[in-house]
N, CA, C and O atoms as a printed pandas DataFrame, in Angstrom:
     atom_number atom_name residue_name chain_id  residue_number  x_coord  y_coord  z_coord
0              1         N          UNK        A               1   10.465  -10.582   -7.782
1              2        CA          UNK        A               1    9.858   -9.305   -7.485
2              3         C          UNK        A               1    8.701   -9.093   -8.454
3              4         O          UNK        A               1    8.812   -9.352   -9.652
4              5         N          UNK        A               2    7.603   -8.620   -7.908
5              6        CA          UNK        A               2    6.439   -8.261   -8.708
6              7         C          UNK        A               2    6.304   -6.744   -8.651
7              8         O          UNK        A               2    6.275   -6.161   -7.568
8              9         N          UNK        A               3    6.222   -6.109   -9.806
9             10        CA          UNK        A               3    6.120   -4.649   -9.872
10            11         C          UNK        A               3    4.761   -4.272  -10.446
11            12         O          UNK        A               3    4.412   -4.670  -11.558
12            13         N          UNK        A               4    3.995   -3.495   -9.672
13            14        CA          UNK        A               4    2.724   -2.946  -10.149
14            15         C          UNK        A               4    2.937   -1.460  -10.382
15            16         O          UNK        A               4    3.603   -0.813   -9.574
16            17         N          UNK        A               5    2.397   -0.894  -11.459
17            18        CA          UNK        A               5    2.590    0.533  -11.740
18            19         C          UNK        A               5    1.841    1.425  -10.744
19            20         O          UNK        A               5    0.975    0.970   -9.997
20            21         N          UNK        A               6    2.203    2.703  -10.762
21            22        CA          UNK        A               6    1.557    3.652   -9.865
22            23         C          UNK        A               6    0.052    3.663  -10.055
23            24         O          UNK        A               6   -0.460    3.433  -11.151
24            25         N          UNK        A               7   -0.635    3.932   -8.973
25            26        CA          UNK        A               7   -2.091    3.982   -8.904
26            27         C          UNK        A               7   -2.759    2.640   -9.165
27            28         O          UNK        A               7   -3.974    2.590   -9.358
28            29         N          UNK        A               8   -2.007    1.565   -9.176
29            30        CA          UNK        A               8   -2.652    0.268   -9.363
30            31         C          UNK        A               8   -3.371   -0.178   -8.092
31            32         O          UNK        A               8   -4.299   -0.984   -8.150
32            33         N          UNK        A               9   -2.947    0.339   -6.961
33            34        CA          UNK        A               9   -3.605    0.021   -5.697
34            35         C          UNK        A               9   -4.369    1.271   -5.259
35            36         O          UNK        A               9   -3.764    2.228   -4.775
36            37         N          UNK        A              10   -5.686    1.267   -5.424
37            38        CA          UNK        A              10   -6.462    2.487   -5.158
38            39         C          UNK        A              10   -6.764    2.695   -3.681
39            40         O          UNK        A              10   -7.926    2.754   -3.280
40            41         N          UNK        A              11   -5.735    2.803   -2.891
41            42        CA          UNK        A              11   -5.945    3.055   -1.478
42            43         C          UNK        A              11   -4.756    3.783   -0.893
43            44         O          UNK        A              11   -3.688    3.867   -1.500
44            45         N          UNK        A              12   -4.962    4.292    0.265
45            46        CA          UNK        A              12   -3.928    4.997    1.014
46            47         C          UNK        A              12   -3.500    4.077    2.162
47            48         O          UNK        A              12   -4.311    3.755    3.030
48            49         N          UNK        A              13   -2.243    3.659    2.171
49            50        CA          UNK        A              13   -1.791    2.709    3.189
50            51         C          UNK        A              13   -1.840    3.275    4.603
51            52         O          UNK        A              13   -1.982    2.514    5.560
52            53         N          UNK        A              14   -1.726    4.578    4.754
53            54        CA          UNK        A              14   -1.752    5.153    6.094
54            55         C          UNK        A              14   -3.162    5.551    6.533
55            56         O          UNK        A              14   -3.350    5.978    7.672
56            57         N          UNK        A              15   -4.152    5.420    5.651
57            58        CA          UNK        A              15   -5.529    5.801    5.979
58            59         C          UNK        A              15   -6.193    4.739    6.854
59            60         O          UNK        A              15   -5.970    3.541    6.678
60            61         N          UNK        A              16   -6.999    5.193    7.781
61            62        CA          UNK        A              16   -7.702    4.296    8.693
62            63         C          UNK        A              16   -9.092    4.019    8.127
63            64         O          UNK        A              16  -10.016    4.811    8.313
64            65         N          UNK        A              17   -9.230    2.895    7.438
65            66        CA          UNK        A              17  -10.483    2.530    6.791
66            67         C          UNK        A              17  -10.548    1.005    6.770
67            68         O          UNK        A              17   -9.561    0.351    6.432
68            69         N          UNK        A              18  -11.693    0.435    7.124
69            70        CA          UNK        A              18  -11.781   -1.028    7.219
70            71         C          UNK        A              18  -11.555   -1.713    5.875
71            72         O          UNK        A              18  -10.954   -2.786    5.833
72            73         N          UNK        A              19  -12.023   -1.120    4.777
73            74        CA          UNK        A              19  -11.782   -1.694    3.451
74            75         C          UNK        A              19  -10.284   -1.724    3.156
75            76         O          UNK        A              19   -9.769   -2.723    2.653
76            77         N          UNK        A              20   -9.586   -0.637    3.467
77            78        CA          UNK        A              20   -8.142   -0.570    3.253
78            79         C          UNK        A              20   -7.424   -1.592    4.120
79            80         O          UNK        A              20   -6.470   -2.234    3.681
80            81         N          UNK        A              21   -7.896   -1.738    5.371
81            82        CA          UNK        A              21   -7.256   -2.679    6.298
82            83         C          UNK        A              21   -7.305   -4.098    5.741
83            84         O          UNK        A              21   -6.299   -4.807    5.760
84            85         N          UNK        A              22   -8.459   -4.514    5.249
85            86        CA          UNK        A              22   -8.597   -5.858    4.679
86            87         C          UNK        A              22   -7.702   -6.042    3.463
87            88         O          UNK        A              22   -7.055   -7.079    3.316
88            89         N          UNK        A              23   -7.664   -5.042    2.592
89            90        CA          UNK        A              23   -6.849   -5.131    1.385
90            91         C          UNK        A              23   -5.365   -5.216    1.739
91            92         O          UNK        A              23   -4.632   -6.021    1.165
92            93         N          UNK        A              24   -4.925   -4.381    2.687
93            94        CA          UNK        A              24   -3.521   -4.416    3.124
94            95         C          UNK        A              24   -3.168   -5.778    3.711
95            96         O          UNK        A              24   -2.114   -6.334    3.404
96            97         N          UNK        A              25   -4.044   -6.313    4.549
97            98        CA          UNK        A              25   -3.777   -7.624    5.146
98            99         C          UNK        A              25   -3.654   -8.698    4.073
99           100         O          UNK        A              25   -2.811   -9.589    4.181
100          101         N          UNK        A              26   -4.486   -8.620    3.037
101          102        CA          UNK        A              26   -4.393   -9.578    1.931
102          103         C          UNK        A              26   -3.082   -9.431    1.170
103          104         O          UNK        A              26   -2.484  -10.433    0.778
104          105         N          UNK        A              27   -2.623   -8.197    0.954
105          106        CA          UNK        A              27   -1.336   -7.994    0.283
106          107         C          UNK        A              27   -0.190   -8.547    1.124
107          108         O          UNK        A              27    0.700   -9.215    0.597
108          109         N          UNK        A              28   -0.207   -8.272    2.433
109          110        CA          UNK        A              28    0.840   -8.786    3.313
110          111         C          UNK        A              28    0.833  -10.313    3.322
111          112         O          UNK        A              28    1.890  -10.942    3.299
112          113         N          UNK        A              29   -0.351  -10.901    3.354
113          114        CA          UNK        A              29   -0.455  -12.363    3.330
114          115         C          UNK        A              29    0.082  -12.916    2.016
115          116         O          UNK        A              29    0.751  -13.949    2.007
116          117         N          UNK        A              30   -0.206  -12.235    0.902
117          118        CA          UNK        A              30    0.275  -12.658   -0.412
118          119         C          UNK        A              30    1.802  -12.700   -0.458
119          120         O          UNK        A              30    2.377  -13.685   -0.922
120          121         N          UNK        A              31    2.469  -11.636    0.021
121          122        CA          UNK        A              31    3.934  -11.631   -0.043
122          123         C          UNK        A              31    4.528  -12.676    0.894
123          124         O          UNK        A              31    5.571  -13.253    0.586
124          125         N          UNK        A              32    3.891  -12.929    2.023
125          126        CA          UNK        A              32    4.395  -13.969    2.919
126          127         C          UNK        A              32    4.192  -15.360    2.318
127          128         O          UNK        A              32    5.082  -16.206    2.402
128          129         N          UNK        A              33    3.039  -15.598    1.717
129          130        CA          UNK        A              33    2.741  -16.913    1.142
130          131         C          UNK        A              33    3.605  -17.226   -0.075
131          132         O          UNK        A              33    4.038  -18.365   -0.252
132          133         N          UNK        A              34    3.858  -16.224   -0.913
133          134        CA          UNK        A              34    4.597  -16.454   -2.162
134          135         C          UNK        A              34    6.095  -16.252   -2.014
135          136         O          UNK        A              34    6.871  -16.766   -2.820
136          137         N          UNK        A              35    6.513  -15.507   -0.992
137          138        CA          UNK        A              35    7.924  -15.183   -0.842
138          139         C          UNK        A              35    8.379  -14.118   -1.825
139          140         O          UNK        A              35    9.576  -13.860   -1.953
140          141         N          UNK        A              36    7.432  -13.498   -2.520
141          142        CA          UNK        A              36    7.760  -12.469   -3.516
142          143         C          UNK        A              36    7.788  -11.091   -2.867
143          144         O          UNK        A              36    6.993  -10.794   -1.976
144          145         N          UNK        A              37    8.712  -10.258   -3.326
145          146        CA          UNK        A              37    8.712   -8.855   -2.951
146          147         C          UNK        A              37    7.758   -8.140   -3.890
147          148         O          UNK        A              37    7.762   -8.397   -5.094
148          149         N          UNK        A              38    6.947   -7.255   -3.357
149          150        CA          UNK        A              38    5.926   -6.568   -4.138
150          151         C          UNK        A              38    6.208   -5.074   -4.121
151          152         O          UNK        A              38    6.256   -4.463   -3.053
152          153         N          UNK        A              39    6.393   -4.485   -5.286
153          154        CA          UNK        A              39    6.586   -3.042   -5.419
154          155         C          UNK        A              39    5.311   -2.488   -6.028
155          156         O          UNK        A              39    4.955   -2.817   -7.159
156          157         N          UNK        A              40    4.627   -1.643   -5.267
157          158        CA          UNK        A              40    3.339   -1.128   -5.719
158          159         C          UNK        A              40    3.320    0.392   -5.702
159          160         O          UNK        A              40    4.062    1.034   -4.960
160          161         N          UNK        A              41    2.467    0.940   -6.524
161          162        CA          UNK        A              41    2.194    2.364   -6.491
162          163         C          UNK        A              41    0.895    2.582   -5.741
163          164         O          UNK        A              41   -0.032    1.780   -5.843
164          165         N          UNK        A              42    0.831    3.656   -4.997
165          166        CA          UNK        A              42   -0.345    3.923   -4.188
166          167         C          UNK        A              42   -0.516    5.422   -4.015
167          168         O          UNK        A              42    0.333    6.211   -4.431
168          169         N          UNK        A              43   -1.612    5.800   -3.400
169          170        CA          UNK        A              43   -1.851    7.183   -3.000
170          171         C          UNK        A              43   -1.508    7.303   -1.528
171          172         O          UNK        A              43   -1.634    6.338   -0.774
172          173         N          UNK        A              44   -1.080    8.475   -1.121
173          174        CA          UNK        A              44   -0.861    8.754    0.290
174          175         C          UNK        A              44   -1.385   10.147    0.579
175          176         O          UNK        A              44   -1.628   10.935   -0.335
176          177         N          UNK        A              45   -1.554   10.439    1.843
177          178        CA          UNK        A              45   -2.026   11.751    2.265
178          179         C          UNK        A              45   -1.118   12.290    3.356
179          180         O          UNK        A              45   -0.416   11.541    4.035
180          181         N          UNK        A              46   -1.148   13.591    3.504
181          182        CA          UNK        A              46   -0.448   14.230    4.612
182          183         C          UNK        A              46   -1.222   15.486    4.981
183          184         O          UNK        A              46   -1.998   16.012    4.183
184          185         N          UNK        A              47   -1.007   15.945    6.167
185          186        CA          UNK        A              47   -1.671   17.151    6.626
186          187         C          UNK        A              47   -2.947   16.854    7.383
187          188         O          UNK        A              47   -3.423   15.719    7.406
188          189         N          UNK        A              48   -3.499   17.891    8.008
189          190        CA          UNK        A              48   -4.731   17.715    8.778
190          191         C          UNK        A              48   -5.928   17.482    7.855
191          192         O          UNK        A              48   -5.871   17.829    6.675
192          193         N          UNK        A              49   -7.008   16.902    8.376
193          194        CA          UNK        A              49   -8.191   16.633    7.543
194          195         C          UNK        A              49   -8.748   17.871    6.842
195          196         O          UNK        A              49   -9.351   17.764    5.775
196          197         N          UNK        A              50   -8.548   19.032    7.436
197          198        CA          UNK        A              50   -9.062   20.257    6.815
198          199         C          UNK        A              50   -8.186   20.763    5.680
199          200         O          UNK        A              50   -8.617   21.615    4.903
200          201         N          UNK        A              51   -6.964   20.253    5.572
201          202        CA          UNK        A              51   -6.036   20.694    4.523
202          203         C          UNK        A              51   -5.192   19.504    4.060
203          204         O          UNK        A              51   -3.962   19.548    4.107
204          205         N          UNK        A              52   -5.860   18.448    3.617
205          206        CA          UNK        A              52   -5.188   17.212    3.235
206          207         C          UNK        A              52   -4.496   17.358    1.888
207          208         O          UNK        A              52   -5.067   17.902    0.942
208          209         N          UNK        A              53   -3.278   16.874    1.808
209          210        CA          UNK        A              53   -2.524   16.833    0.555
210          211         C          UNK        A              53   -2.438   15.382    0.099
211          212         O          UNK        A              53   -2.222   14.479    0.906
212          213         N          UNK        A              54   -2.609   15.168   -1.203
213          214        CA          UNK        A              54   -2.544   13.827   -1.781
214          215         C          UNK        A              54   -1.328   13.723   -2.684
215          216         O          UNK        A              54   -0.992   14.681   -3.380
216          217         N          UNK        A              55   -0.668   12.584   -2.683
217          218        CA          UNK        A              55    0.495   12.396   -3.538
218          219         C          UNK        A              55    0.674   10.924   -3.884
219          220         O          UNK        A              55    0.126   10.044   -3.220
220          221         N          UNK        A              56    1.447   10.673   -4.931
221          222        CA          UNK        A              56    1.799    9.308   -5.337
222          223         C          UNK        A              56    2.954    8.824   -4.486
223          224         O          UNK        A              56    3.782    9.615   -4.036
224          225         N          UNK        A              57    3.003    7.538   -4.272
225          226        CA          UNK        A              57    4.131    6.956   -3.557
226          227         C          UNK        A              57    4.368    5.533   -4.048
227          228         O          UNK        A              57    3.461    4.884   -4.569
228          229         N          UNK        A              58    5.565    5.071   -3.881
229          230        CA          UNK        A              58    5.898    3.680   -4.185
230          231         C          UNK        A              58    6.161    2.976   -2.859
231          232         O          UNK        A              58    6.829    3.520   -1.979
232          233         N          UNK        A              59    5.639    1.779   -2.724
233          234        CA          UNK        A              59    5.813    0.990   -1.506
234          235         C          UNK        A              59    6.399   -0.361   -1.862
235          236         O          UNK        A              59    5.996   -0.986   -2.843
236          237         N          UNK        A              60    7.346   -0.806   -1.065
237          238        CA          UNK        A              60    7.970   -2.106   -1.274
238          239         C          UNK        A              60    7.581   -3.004   -0.099
239          240         O          UNK        A              60    7.944   -2.741    1.047
240          241         N          UNK        A              61    6.840   -4.063   -0.404
241          242        CA          UNK        A              61    6.420   -5.014    0.622
242          243         C          UNK        A              61    7.263   -6.275    0.483
243          244         O          UNK        A              61    7.235   -6.941   -0.551
244          245         N          UNK        A              62    8.012   -6.595    1.531
245          246        CA          UNK        A              62    8.888   -7.766    1.517
246          247         C          UNK        A              62    8.244   -8.912    2.291
247          248         O          UNK        A              62    7.437   -8.675    3.190
248          249         N          UNK        A              63    8.593  -10.147    1.952
249          250        CA          UNK        A              63    8.008  -11.302    2.644
250          251         C          UNK        A              63    8.219  -11.293    4.161
251          252         O          UNK        A              63    7.385  -11.816    4.900
252          253         N          UNK        A              64    9.323  -10.706    4.633
253          254        CA          UNK        A              64    9.551  -10.647    6.081
254          255         C          UNK        A              64    8.889   -9.417    6.709
255          256         O          UNK        A              64    9.059   -9.148    7.898
256          257         N          UNK        A              65    8.124   -8.668    5.883
257          258        CA          UNK        A              65    7.388   -7.473    6.286
258          259         C          UNK        A              65    8.282   -6.374    6.836
259          260         O          UNK        A              65    7.832   -5.548    7.631
260          261         N          UNK        A              66    9.539   -6.354    6.424
261          262        CA          UNK        A              66   10.437   -5.279    6.854
262          263         C          UNK        A              66   10.303   -4.074    5.957
263          264         O          UNK        A              66   10.983   -3.070    6.166
């Protein structure tokens, strides 16, 4: 298992952005290639665009992408 501290990944996994998409795909490829589970800290958002809330979250990426 590889553990990265909070805010080490400066992106929102649920955000629709081409830069984020490429970075996420690279992370998923990394865990599949290495067989390592990756625990990362990230930012997330909730709410409508006019009243967006930001918060910290922890994400666990497994090699089987479950």
